[in-house]
Backbone as a chain_set.jsonl record, in Angstrom:
{"seq": "MHGWENAGVVVLTDGHALGGGRHHYSIGTYGGDGGDFHMSLDIVYHGPPRTLFGSSDKELSIDIEGQVEPEEILGAVFRRGSPKHSLSFRLTKRGDMP", "coords": {"N": [[-7.611, 15.363, -16.948], [-6.732, 12.567, -14.461], [-5.499, 12.449, -11.15], [-3.364, 11.474, -8.45], [-4.74, 9.656, -6.018], [-5.468, 10.136, -2.634], [-5.472, 7.714, -0.368], [-5.005, 7.005, 2.3], [-3.065, 6.444, 5.245], [0.179, 5.202, 5.976], [2.391, 3.682, 8.178], [5.667, 3.274, 8.542], [7.766, 1.242, 10.288], [10.915, -0.321, 11.493], [10.346, -2.808, 9.912], [7.823, -3.35, 10.203], [4.679, -2.554, 8.899], [1.928, -0.412, 9.447], [-1.406, 0.917, 9.113], [-4.288, 3.102, 7.863], [-7.094, 4.229, 6.856], [-10.387, 6.238, 6.2], [-12.1, 4.518, 5.896], [-10.811, 2.027, 6.448], [-8.418, -0.291, 7.771], [-4.947, -1.33, 7.868], [-2.261, -3.719, 8.176], [0.827, -4.941, 8.002], [4.117, -6.062, 6.575], [7.345, -4.975, 5.45], [10.257, -4.245, 3.155], [13.481, -3.975, 1.882], [16.043, -3.45, -0.417], [18.818, -2.141, -1.865], [17.609, 0.273, -2.908], [15.283, -1.048, -4.151], [11.883, -1.813, -3.123], [9.649, -3.774, -1.092], [6.287, -4.377, -0.169], [3.994, -6.24, 1.856], [0.455, -6.138, 2.517], [-2.296, -6.583, 4.577], [-5.667, -5.627, 4.463], [-8.444, -4.109, 6.063], [-11.598, -3.547, 5.483], [-13.946, -1.562, 7.148], [-16.054, 0.163, 6.822], [-17.825, 1.115, 3.918], [-16.594, -1.215, 1.272], [-13.73, -0.604, -0.942], [-13.874, -0.745, -4.449], [-11.547, -2.808, -5.778], [-9.324, -4.232, -8.237], [-11.489, -5.486, -9.501], [-13.261, -6.513, -7.796], [-15.242, -5.932, -4.371], [-14.185, -6.712, -2.101], [-14.619, -7.066, 1.545], [-12.123, -7.805, 2.966], [-8.771, -7.99, 2.128], [-5.637, -8.703, 0.468], [-2.643, -7.766, -0.282], [0.445, -7.123, -2.285], [3.352, -5.018, -2.989], [5.354, -3.61, -5.17], [8.213, -1.763, -5.66], [10.242, 1.206, -6.19], [12.395, 3.067, -3.969], [12.668, 6.554, -3.69], [13.857, 9.626, -3.082], [12.258, 11.305, -1.612], [9.687, 9.543, -1.882], [7.989, 6.726, -2.411], [7.633, 4.716, -5.565], [5.573, 2.484, -7.289], [3.891, -0.697, -7.973], [0.879, -2.174, -7.358], [-0.312, -5.306, -6.501], [-2.807, -7.784, -6.391], [-2.721, -10.264, -4.254], [-1.589, -13.353, -5.062], [-2.543, -12.852, -7.623], [-0.899, -11.874, -9.844], [-0.86, -10.837, -12.182], [-2.401, -8.771, -12.668], [-2.027, -5.144, -11.967], [-2.005, -2.164, -10.04], [-1.134, 1.412, -10.038], [1.124, 2.896, -7.799], [1.943, 4.964, -4.944], [3.821, 6.071, -2.527], [4.17, 8.799, -0.44], [6.472, 10.569, 1.531], [5.791, 11.993, 4.66], [6.92, 12.794, 7.215], [9.58, 12.234, 9.674], [10.05, 9.408, 11.706], [9.997, 9.715, 15.435]], "CA": [[-6.863, 14.153, -16.411], [-6.827, 12.033, -13.351], [-4.13, 12.722, -10.38], [-3.11, 10.588, -7.534], [-5.989, 9.519, -5.046], [-5.228, 9.855, -1.387], [-6.207, 6.657, 0.29], [-4.721, 6.741, 3.659], [-1.599, 6.778, 5.7], [0.853, 3.866, 6.336], [3.49, 3.998, 8.987], [6.845, 2.153, 8.115], [8.994, 1.268, 11.21], [11.413, -1.741, 11.942], [9.729, -3.791, 8.973], [6.296, -3.107, 10.357], [3.653, -1.517, 8.133], [0.63, -0.179, 9.967], [-2.031, 2.329, 8.191], [-5.42, 3.034, 7.914], [-7.813, 5.622, 6.185], [-11.388, 6.617, 6.706], [-12.992, 3.289, 5.972], [-10.062, 0.817, 6.438], [-7.069, -0.52, 8.389], [-3.956, -2.214, 7.111], [-1.197, -4.304, 8.677], [1.633, -5.772, 7.083], [5.372, -5.958, 6.58], [7.97, -4.38, 4.315], [11.6, -4.463, 3.344], [14.141, -3.569, 0.515], [17.614, -3.705, -0.617], [19.353, -1.108, -2.91], [16.636, 0.858, -3.612], [14.139, -2.107, -4.267], [10.971, -1.77, -1.957], [8.393, -4.63, -1.198], [5.611, -4.721, 1.012], [2.746, -7.221, 1.691], [-0.487, -5.554, 3.536], [-3.587, -7.212, 4.709], [-6.45, -4.458, 4.486], [-9.889, -4.716, 6.361], [-12.594, -2.723, 5.593], [-14.718, -1.448, 8.384], [-16.953, 0.993, 6.003], [-18.031, 0.405, 2.531], [-15.362, -1.405, 0.656], [-13.519, 0.154, -2.45], [-13.634, -1.758, -5.623], [-10.318, -2.977, -6.56], [-9.185, -5.593, -8.858], [-12.711, -6.223, -9.856], [-14.295, -6.855, -6.414], [-15.227, -5.106, -3.203], [-14.286, -7.579, -0.631], [-14.18, -6.531, 2.982], [-10.684, -8.063, 3.447], [-8.091, -7.904, 0.914], [-4.347, -9.057, 0.857], [-1.876, -7.028, -1.383], [1.625, -7.175, -2.27], [3.668, -3.914, -3.48], [6.844, -3.64, -5.464], [8.662, -0.455, -6.146], [11.667, 1.988, -5.85], [12.542, 4.453, -3.238], [13.095, 7.676, -4.179], [14.248, 10.609, -1.753], [10.666, 11.572, -0.825], [8.578, 8.824, -2.224], [8.252, 5.291, -3.096], [6.776, 4.737, -6.445], [5.799, 0.972, -7.882], [2.601, -1.154, -8.421], [0.27, -3.105, -6.03], [-0.998, -6.707, -6.878], [-3.768, -8.582, -5.162], [-1.927, -11.403, -3.713], [-2.187, -14.843, -5.772], [-2.961, -12.685, -8.829], [0.313, -10.818, -10.101], [-1.128, -10.259, -13.721], [-3.296, -7.195, -12.727], [-1.591, -4.13, -10.933], [-2.476, -0.618, -10.106], [0.3, 2.201, -9.87], [1.071, 2.935, -6.143], [2.776, 6.104, -4.607], [3.791, 6.607, -0.967], [4.699, 10.249, -0.345], [7.166, 10.948, 2.824], [5.517, 13.294, 5.315], [7.797, 13.064, 8.427], [10.292, 10.969, 10.501], [9.483, 8.714, 13.186], [10.775, 9.988, 16.318]], "C": [[-6.933, 13.94, -14.717], [-5.502, 12.309, -12.334], [-4.155, 11.52, -9.519], [-4.344, 10.577, -6.727], [-5.269, 9.496, -3.748], [-5.891, 8.739, -0.673], [-6.061, 6.254, 1.686], [-3.64, 7.251, 4.097], [-1.145, 5.405, 6.4], [2.256, 4.325, 6.859], [4.449, 2.953, 8.898], [7.596, 2.444, 9.393], [9.504, -0.09, 11.591], [10.779, -2.683, 11.056], [8.588, -4.046, 9.059], [5.824, -2.238, 9.539], [2.367, -1.283, 8.92], [-0.095, 1.12, 9.297], [-3.563, 2.266, 8.426], [-6.004, 4.331, 7.02], [-9.331, 5.705, 6.839], [-12.648, 5.428, 6.896], [-12.082, 1.738, 6.114], [-8.783, 0.727, 7.486], [-6.157, -1.564, 7.801], [-2.849, -2.712, 8.405], [-0.237, -5.156, 7.842], [3.316, -5.607, 7.49], [5.959, -5.257, 5.302], [9.607, -4.578, 4.641], [12.201, -3.835, 1.862], [15.302, -3.883, 0.737], [17.988, -2.893, -1.657], [18.49, -0.355, -3.557], [15.444, 0.259, -3.874], [13.31, -1.878, -2.881], [10.043, -2.946, -2.202], [7.688, -4.342, 0.175], [4.5, -5.685, 0.781], [1.848, -6.561, 3.1], [-1.776, -6.5, 3.502], [-4.55, -6.101, 5.231], [-8.025, -4.926, 4.883], [-10.708, -3.543, 6.468], [-13.72, -2.66, 6.545], [-16.004, -0.35, 8.01], [-17.375, 0.247, 4.734], [-16.508, 0.084, 1.619], [-14.954, -0.818, -0.585], [-13.637, -0.953, -3.282], [-12.143, -1.687, -6.08], [-10.085, -4.311, -7.13], [-10.457, -6.348, -9.196], [-13.559, -6.622, -8.911], [-14.399, -5.997, -5.501], [-15.358, -6.001, -2.138], [-13.898, -6.881, 0.655], [-12.605, -6.836, 3.451], [-9.955, -8.289, 2.193], [-6.419, -7.975, 1.219], [-3.529, -8.406, -0.306], [-0.393, -7.137, -1.228], [2.269, -5.714, -3.13], [5.038, -4.158, -3.758], [7.154, -2.43, -6.041], [9.971, -0.153, -5.913], [11.662, 2.79, -4.986], [13.192, 5.163, -3.714], [13.449, 8.411, -2.833], [13.046, 10.774, -0.935], [9.644, 10.922, -1.122], [8.929, 7.349, -2.478], [7.222, 4.98, -4.296], [6.715, 3.252, -7.213], [4.217, 0.681, -8.365], [2.301, -1.892, -7.333], [-0.397, -4.06, -6.93], [-1.785, -7.188, -5.868], [-2.915, -9.823, -5.082], [-2.53, -12.701, -4.307], [-2.556, -14.356, -6.932], [-1.993, -11.723, -9.474], [0.066, -10.246, -11.662], [-1.557, -8.721, -13.963], [-2.58, -6.323, -11.61], [-2.41, -2.755, -11.075], [-1.17, 0.485, -9.738], [0.112, 2.596, -8.456], [2.153, 4.014, -5.97], [2.885, 6.102, -3.125], [4.686, 7.717, -0.938], [5.331, 10.32, 1.303], [6.5, 12.23, 3.367], [6.251, 13.564, 6.639], [8.666, 11.859, 8.514], [9.639, 10.601, 11.522], [10.566, 9.479, 14.476], [11.645, 9.427, 17.155]], "O": [[-7.124, 14.834, -13.893], [-4.418, 12.369, -12.915], [-4.907, 10.589, -9.809], [-5.024, 11.602, -6.788], [-4.313, 8.721, -3.754], [-7.063, 8.969, -0.374], [-6.754, 5.394, 2.232], [-3.142, 8.274, 3.629], [-1.828, 4.7, 7.143], [3.054, 5.06, 6.277], [4.121, 1.794, 9.152], [8.022, 3.569, 9.657], [8.718, -0.958, 11.97], [10.63, -3.723, 11.697], [8.056, -4.828, 8.271], [6.409, -1.169, 9.364], [1.683, -2.306, 8.963], [0.511, 2.151, 9.005], [-4.027, 1.393, 9.16], [-5.298, 5.254, 6.614], [-9.475, 5.246, 7.973], [-13.64, 5.39, 7.623], [-12.563, 0.62, 5.93], [-8.271, 1.758, 7.922], [-6.616, -2.585, 7.289], [-2.719, -2.056, 9.438], [-0.652, -6.009, 7.057], [3.687, -5.103, 8.55], [5.283, -4.994, 4.308], [10.15, -4.888, 5.701], [11.515, -3.347, 0.963], [15.724, -4.449, 1.745], [17.206, -3.033, -2.598], [18.561, -0.282, -4.784], [14.453, 0.989, -3.851], [13.852, -1.776, -1.78], [9.645, -3.167, -3.346], [8.22, -4.139, 1.266], [4.1, -5.928, -0.358], [2.256, -6.471, 4.257], [-2.167, -7.063, 2.48], [-4.322, -5.631, 6.346], [-8.684, -5.784, 4.295], [-10.586, -2.685, 7.342], [-14.411, -3.662, 6.733], [-16.839, -0.078, 8.873], [-17.285, -0.968, 4.558], [-15.607, 0.888, 1.381], [-15.86, -0.501, -1.356], [-13.501, -2.089, -2.826], [-11.632, -0.715, -6.636], [-10.536, -5.347, -6.642], [-10.533, -7.577, -9.192], [-14.645, -7.099, -9.243], [-13.615, -5.059, -5.642], [-16.336, -6.111, -1.399], [-12.891, -6.177, 0.726], [-12.014, -6.097, 4.239], [-10.551, -8.775, 1.232], [-5.967, -7.325, 2.161], [-3.977, -8.675, -1.421], [0.053, -7.243, -0.086], [1.507, -5.328, -4.016], [5.823, -4.715, -2.99], [6.412, -1.993, -6.92], [10.793, -0.977, -5.512], [10.697, 3.542, -5.116], [14.263, 4.832, -4.223], [13.347, 7.895, -1.72], [12.915, 10.415, 0.236], [8.56, 11.405, -0.794], [10.064, 6.935, -2.716], [6.021, 4.988, -4.027], [7.757, 2.847, -7.728], [3.487, 1.487, -8.94], [3.112, -2.253, -6.48], [-0.965, -3.71, -7.965], [-1.541, -7.061, -4.669], [-2.462, -10.267, -6.137], [-3.688, -13.072, -4.114], [-3.013, -15.242, -7.653], [-2.465, -10.596, -9.622], [0.739, -9.355, -12.182], [-1.305, -7.879, -14.824], [-2.542, -6.735, -10.451], [-3.2, -2.403, -11.951], [-0.249, 0.038, -9.055], [-1.018, 2.619, -7.969], [3.142, 4.03, -6.702], [1.813, 6.14, -2.521], [5.841, 7.631, -1.354], [4.547, 10.101, 2.226], [6.56, 13.311, 2.783], [6.108, 14.692, 7.111], [8.636, 10.841, 7.823], [8.814, 11.253, 12.163], [11.763, 9.699, 14.294], [12.274, 10.124, 17.951]]}, "num_chains": 1, "name": "protein.A"}
């Protein structure tokens, strides 16, 4: 059985999303209302790109739609402009901002 893959970190503060991992960085915006969550990210690979949505592009724009739970956000990620294909998505809270 496959579990969740750790693909990096993202910091959410004041509507801005900044993140990265071993081979990428990402920048974007987030928001939500009443437990709904949405985020738009532009991802740039500086190492080997991952194969997502059938391609391994060095730059990728995604949109995320989900629900806020007490310690995580669960939802789906879509390649911008191609909403018919999605991947499951989870953000796990690791701490509060100072």
